[in-house]
C-alpha positions as CSV (number, residue, x, y, z in Angstrom):
1,M,-10.2,-27.3,-21.2
2,I,-9.4,-27.4,-17.4
3,E,-8.7,-24.0,-15.9
4,K,-6.3,-23.9,-13.1
5,E,-7.6,-22.1,-10.0
6,K,-5.4,-19.3,-8.8
7,T,-4.2,-19.7,-5.3
8,H,-3.2,-16.8,-3.2
9,S,-0.5,-16.5,-0.6
10,L,-1.4,-17.4,2.9
11,L,0.4,-14.4,4.4
12,D,-1.4,-12.8,7.4
13,R,-2.0,-9.1,7.4
14,S,1.1,-8.1,9.3
15,E,3.3,-10.3,7.0
16,K,1.7,-8.8,3.9
17,L,2.1,-5.3,5.3
18,E,5.8,-5.9,6.1
19,L,6.5,-7.3,2.7
20,L,4.7,-4.4,0.8
21,A,6.5,-1.8,3.0
22,R,9.9,-3.4,2.4
23,W,9.3,-3.4,-1.4
24,L,8.2,0.2,-1.3
25,T,11.2,1.2,0.8
26,E,13.6,-0.6,-1.6
27,K,12.2,1.6,-4.4
28,Q,12.6,4.8,-2.4
29,A,9.1,5.5,-1.3
30,S,9.2,7.8,1.7
31,K,7.3,8.6,4.9
32,L,5.7,5.2,5.2
33,V,2.8,5.1,7.7
34,A,0.7,2.1,8.4
35,L,-2.7,2.5,10.2
36,D,-4.7,-0.3,11.8
37,V,-8.3,0.6,10.7
38,E,-9.8,-2.8,11.6
39,G,-13.3,-2.0,13.1
40,L,-13.1,1.6,11.9
41,C,-13.2,1.1,8.1
42,P,-15.6,-1.3,6.4
43,I,-13.5,-2.1,3.4
44,T,-10.0,-3.0,4.8
45,E,-8.1,-3.6,8.0
46,T,-4.9,-1.7,7.2
47,L,-3.9,1.5,5.3
48,L,-0.3,1.9,4.1
49,V,0.3,5.5,3.2
50,V,3.5,6.5,1.3
51,T,5.0,9.4,-0.5
52,A,6.5,9.3,-4.0
53,R,8.9,11.9,-5.5
54,G,6.8,12.5,-8.7
55,V,4.2,11.0,-11.0
56,R,6.6,8.7,-12.7
57,H,8.0,7.5,-9.4
58,A,4.4,6.9,-8.1
59,Q,3.5,4.9,-11.2
60,G,6.8,3.0,-10.9
61,L,6.0,2.1,-7.3
62,A,2.5,0.9,-8.4
63,D,4.0,-1.2,-11.3
64,M,6.5,-2.8,-9.0
65,L,3.8,-3.7,-6.4
66,L,1.7,-5.3,-9.1
67,D,4.7,-7.3,-10.5
68,R,6.0,-8.4,-7.1
69,S,2.5,-9.2,-5.7
70,S,1.8,-11.3,-8.7
71,E,5.1,-13.2,-8.4
72,D,4.3,-13.9,-4.7
73,N,0.6,-14.7,-5.3
74,I,-0.6,-11.9,-3.1
75,E,-4.3,-11.1,-3.7
76,Y,-4.8,-7.9,-5.6
77,L,-8.3,-6.5,-6.1
78,G,-7.8,-3.2,-8.0
79,M,-6.2,0.1,-8.5
80,E,-7.4,3.7,-8.9
81,G,-5.5,6.9,-9.9
82,Y,-2.7,5.4,-11.9
83,K,-2.9,7.6,-15.0
84,G,-2.8,10.9,-13.0
85,G,-0.3,9.6,-10.5
86,A,-1.1,12.2,-7.8
87,W,-2.8,9.6,-5.6
88,I,-2.7,6.0,-6.5
89,L,-4.8,3.6,-4.4
90,M,-4.0,-0.1,-4.6
91,D,-6.3,-2.7,-2.9
92,F,-4.6,-5.8,-1.6
93,N,-7.8,-6.8,0.3
94,D,-6.7,-6.5,4.0
95,V,-4.1,-3.9,3.1
96,V,-4.9,-0.8,1.0
97,V,-1.8,1.1,-0.2
98,H,-2.1,4.9,-0.9
99,I,0.8,6.3,-3.0
100,F,0.7,10.1,-2.8
101,Q,2.6,13.1,-4.2
102,E,3.7,15.2,-1.2
103,E,1.1,18.0,-1.8
104,H,-1.8,15.6,-2.2
105,R,-0.8,13.7,0.9
106,A,-0.9,16.9,2.9
107,L,-4.2,18.0,1.3
108,Y,-6.1,14.7,1.9
109,N,-4.4,14.0,5.3
110,L,-5.4,10.4,5.7
111,E,-3.5,10.2,8.9
112,G,-5.7,12.9,10.3
113,L,-8.9,11.4,8.9
114,W,-8.1,8.1,10.6
115,A,-6.7,9.7,13.7
116,E,-8.3,7.1,16.0
117,A,-6.5,4.3,14.1
118,K,-3.5,2.8,15.8
119,V,-0.1,3.3,14.0
120,M,1.4,-0.1,13.1
121,P,5.1,-0.9,13.2
122,L,7.0,-1.2,9.9
123,P,10.3,-2.7,9.0
124,E,13.2,-0.6,10.3
125,D,14.3,0.7,6.8
126,G,10.9,2.4,6.5
127,E,10.5,3.9,10.0
128,D,12.9,6.8,9.6
129,Q,11.7,8.0,6.3
């Protein structure tokens, strides 16, 4: 039996970030912030931090990202926190998505933790949220 090797999309980091942010915005994620942590973080180049309205919304956002990234052959490495839904981390290699409940986002304050990171531009629909 010959196994077909899975090929991944050749999107660069900014294209992937824009696509993930647009998908999240379409599903009503709010307060999107992208941080350029290249050279600051050893495991990724970009953090995309978003807020969900509740546990089910956070899980729905994660499910949607899994489905859409699979359809578009975007490399997906893993996920943590799905069952609890307070903080879901999704690893897309050079972009790591953090889906938070409002109170957990304030508590962990990733934007403060990575204060020296440059804020990256996002699609217009996500900027004002």
